[in-house]
C-alpha atoms as one frame of an Amber mdcrd trajectory, in Angstrom:
protein
-205.905 -52.944  13.963-204.831 -53.745  17.494-202.047 -51.981  19.046-199.373
 -55.197  18.864-200.378 -55.261  15.155-199.851 -51.528  14.537-196.217 -52.050
  16.048-195.415 -55.101  14.566-196.277 -53.192  11.008-194.234 -50.589  12.389
-191.155 -52.673  12.799-191.584 -54.399   9.415-191.984 -51.091   7.541-188.703
 -49.582   9.265-186.883 -52.590   8.537-187.599 -52.597   5.088-186.600 -49.364
   4.486-183.184 -50.086   5.890-182.721 -53.371   3.879-183.568 -51.234   1.026
-181.359 -48.269   1.407-178.479 -49.852   3.542-178.844 -53.522   2.672-179.778
 -56.647   4.938-176.156 -57.330   5.970-175.612 -53.884   7.455-178.575 -53.318
   9.010-178.963 -54.249  12.911-181.579 -54.693  15.043-180.661 -51.447  17.139
-181.148 -49.275  14.189-184.347 -50.618  13.529-185.283 -50.468  16.999-184.303
 -46.726  16.944-186.284 -45.957  13.847-189.261 -47.157  15.521-188.550 -45.110
  18.759-188.192 -48.438  20.839-185.591 -50.649  22.505-183.687 -53.700  20.650
-185.401 -55.862  23.387-189.010 -54.684  22.351-188.238 -55.717  18.892-187.611
 -59.526  19.911-191.084 -59.627  21.503-192.535 -59.729  17.703-189.421 -61.479
  15.984-187.146 -63.994  16.907-184.376 -62.189  14.853-183.536 -59.869  11.863
-183.825 -62.951   9.298-187.556 -63.280  10.583-188.369 -59.705   9.714-186.646
 -60.320   6.304-188.768 -63.610   5.672-191.882 -61.683   6.341-191.104 -58.976
   3.985-190.276 -61.758   1.402-193.259 -63.505   2.173-195.420 -60.500   1.447
-193.887 -59.634  -1.896-194.159 -63.444  -2.668-198.045 -63.240  -1.980-198.244
 -59.757  -3.977-197.020 -61.556  -7.003-199.498 -64.505  -6.573-202.632 -61.740
  -6.420-201.081 -60.347  -9.592-201.329 -64.061 -11.056-205.115 -64.636  -9.508
-206.134 -61.255 -10.975-204.914 -62.302 -14.474-206.713 -65.879 -14.058-210.211
 -64.072 -13.182-210.097 -62.173 -16.368-213.177 -63.026 -18.594-213.102 -64.445
 -21.885-209.712 -66.182 -21.904-209.051 -69.615 -23.136-206.886 -71.685 -21.062
-204.061 -71.210 -23.369-204.042 -67.380 -22.892-204.275 -67.880 -19.445-201.454
 -69.931 -19.070-199.192 -67.688 -21.197-200.606 -64.801 -19.378-199.888 -65.637
 -15.774-196.262 -66.609 -16.752-195.564 -63.439 -18.452-197.272 -61.425 -15.824
-194.991 -63.227 -13.131-191.953 -62.257 -14.940-192.807 -58.626 -15.657-193.940
 -58.243 -11.899-190.864 -60.110 -10.297-188.587 -58.215 -12.754-189.752 -54.950
 -11.957-189.713 -55.626  -8.190-185.895 -56.511  -8.387-184.837 -54.353 -11.268
-181.839 -51.793 -10.506-182.213 -52.500  -6.599-179.241 -54.574  -5.849-180.415
 -54.471  -2.091-183.682 -56.269  -2.914-182.212 -58.882  -4.863-179.801 -59.454
  -1.958-182.563 -59.678   0.261-184.131 -62.325  -1.602-181.127 -64.575  -2.300
-180.463 -64.493   1.683-184.099 -65.306   2.500-183.896 -68.047   0.155-180.744
 -69.399   1.413-181.628 -68.969   5.125-185.154 -69.991   5.092-185.581 -72.586
   2.038-189.310 -73.119   3.331-189.920 -69.826   2.061-189.384 -71.159  -1.516
-191.178 -74.121  -1.088-194.312 -72.401   0.098-193.914 -70.121  -2.701-193.645
 -73.097  -5.424-196.704 -74.656  -3.977-198.938 -71.565  -4.446-197.735 -71.117
  -7.854-198.457 -74.755  -8.928-201.982 -74.272  -7.601-202.583 -71.639 -10.361
-201.001 -73.931 -12.992-202.987 -76.877 -11.996-206.328 -74.774 -12.193-205.503
 -73.805 -15.612-204.570 -77.139 -16.780-207.567 -78.770 -15.152-210.135 -76.311
 -16.826-207.930 -76.859 -20.155-208.287 -80.526 -19.786-212.193 -80.351 -18.602
-213.193 -78.396 -22.021-210.857 -80.391 -24.262-208.327 -77.803 -25.049-205.476
 -79.327 -23.558-204.597 -83.230 -23.928-203.106 -84.088 -20.494-202.085 -87.857
 -19.132-200.969 -87.047 -15.831-202.143 -83.471 -14.550-199.792 -83.619 -11.555
-196.761 -84.445 -13.643-197.671 -81.889 -16.060-198.166 -79.312 -13.620-194.496
 -79.916 -11.946-193.303 -79.989 -15.540-194.344 -76.273 -16.475-193.440 -74.888
 -13.409-189.806 -76.422 -13.465-189.774 -75.229 -17.177-190.738 -71.869 -16.438
-188.861 -71.490 -13.128-186.187 -69.168 -14.890-188.551 -66.619 -15.315-189.630
 -65.959 -11.483-187.412 -63.379 -10.052-185.380 -63.904 -13.088-182.595 -61.655
 -11.993-181.645 -64.721  -9.415-180.550 -66.590 -12.264-179.479 -64.364 -15.112
-178.727 -60.789 -16.015-180.735 -60.801 -19.215-182.908 -57.793 -19.918-186.565
 -58.148 -19.833-187.039 -57.983 -23.601-184.477 -60.889 -23.734-186.390 -62.818
 -21.227-189.823 -62.240 -22.992-188.588 -63.441 -26.305-186.865 -66.445 -24.615
-190.137 -67.216 -22.610-192.165 -67.138 -25.703-190.165 -69.811 -27.328-190.518
 -72.117 -23.989-194.232 -71.252 -24.000-194.520 -72.304 -27.488-192.688 -75.567
 -26.633-195.361 -76.255 -23.733-198.623 -75.166 -25.506-197.740 -77.337 -28.597
-197.259 -80.451 -26.279-200.758 -79.505 -24.407-202.500 -78.820 -27.792-202.965
 -81.501 -30.304-204.585 -80.433 -33.646-206.659 -82.958 -35.663-205.074 -81.956
 -38.868-201.641 -82.655 -37.630-200.361 -78.935 -38.113-198.207 -77.330 -35.285
-200.322 -74.794 -33.162-199.278 -71.241 -33.646-196.376 -69.844 -31.546-196.846
 -67.843 -28.549-197.112 -64.143 -29.067-195.736 -61.793 -26.313-198.620 -60.140
 -24.838-198.838 -56.056 -24.660-200.617 -54.802 -21.325-202.154 -57.912 -19.435
-205.737 -57.391 -18.002-205.538 -57.387 -14.443-201.897 -57.360 -13.825-200.406
 -54.816 -11.356-196.761 -53.813 -10.843-195.093 -53.665  -7.880-194.670 -50.297
  -6.041-191.598 -48.145  -6.712-188.644 -48.633  -4.357
């Protein structure tokens, strides 16, 4: 890692600690600079402003959540249904624990989404790729019946949006959210799998430990 990269990482780490402890609004560039033993002007060599540091922190958290999803996708011996169910539950659990009992982290996420809408657009795009991969594989094997892959991908993402950084939308417990999500996924799966005998596909079961899933580091 170059000296420039090292300094940039030092700034991000110092700012993240400040944001988590004091909150984004109460943190100043001068305080971050002091923590890094540098002048405020030096901070601006690496970031245009405080919101740009916050956006980088949020971007890394979002990428970590996507890495969790991708790890689940790569687990062997999973049907397309299992992969679809498990990545949504894995995403819910990861992001729920990330924001759990941390008003400052939740506040930071809300500010970044408001001030940098492109951040959310890019996060949605990455998630859609994971959904589309599962649906395409299920379509190819005949497990899923899909008329329009792109539209189905968008519909599933919209239907499960609440369960991604759930505390942005609700104050429900994780147990309540998982019960609710199981019902939503049951409807989705029954729309994707058509049984030849005309019977309904079995409902979604809330999974236990998901292979390949990791939890965010404690705040």
